[in-house]
N, C-alpha and C positions, 0 to 999 in steps of 0.2 A: 506494499500498501503507499503510494506515494504522499510525502507531507504537503500541502496546498503550499502553492505558490502563486506570487501573484508577478505580472512583469507590465511595466509600464512602458509604450512607445511612444515617447514625446511628439515626435515628427507628426504621426498620424493621430495623436490623441487617443490611443485605444489602451484600455485596461484590461488585461487577460489574467483569469483566475483559472489556474489548472488544479483540478481536485483528485485526478486518479490519472497514472500513464496507461489507462487503456485507449486503444484506437477510437476515434470520433467516426462514428458509424452514420449519425441524423444529428440535426440541429432544429432547433425551435425558436422563432423569431419571438420573444415575448413580449415587447414594445419596438418601435423603429430603432432604439439604439442599443436593445439589450439581445444577445442571443444565447440560449443554453447549448451547449453541447452534450450529446449523449453518446454511449457508447451501445454497441449491438444488444445489449438488454432493456435498452431504454433509461438507463442509469445516466445521472447527471455526473459529466467528468471535467465540465469546465464552463465558465461564464466569459465572455466578450462583452465589453460596454464600450461603444463609439463616443465619441464627444467626450469623453470620461470626465473632463475637468469641469464641463458645465453640469453634468449629471449628479457629480459628486457634489458640486458647488449648491445646485438646486435642492438636493435629499437633504444636506445638510441644513440649510437653510428654512425649508419646509418643516422638518423635524424640530428645529430649535423655536421656531415660530408658534408650531403647535404648544410644546412643552410650555413656551411662556404665556400663552393664553390660558392651557390648562391654569399654569400656576397662578395666573392674575385671578381667573375666576376663584380659586380656592383662597387666596388672598381676599378679594372684595366680601367673600361671604363671612370667612374670619372677621373681618372689620364690621362688617353688618351686625353680626352676634355679639360683639364686644359692646358696639355702640347700644344696643338694647339693655343691657346690663347697667346702663349709667342713668341713675334717677333723672326724671324730667328730660330725658333724649330719646324722643321715638324714633328715631334710627330710619 
């Protein structure tokens, strides 16, 4: 079993993950820039990401924004609950 490898091709902006040393028999386009590479049994052996720098940037930004929105909702709820315990404050 091969240890997962990652290679970035800077000129082409392609990120390639190798999960197995099996030969690629098929591939499935998961989205316009992401391809899953499969062996003859249909097992995932690699992932290729085109326009990788944009994909990673966008994924990190989306994930961070979602977490910050959840954090803000939780924070606002705590603040609202705290103001209800202040005498004379209706929050």
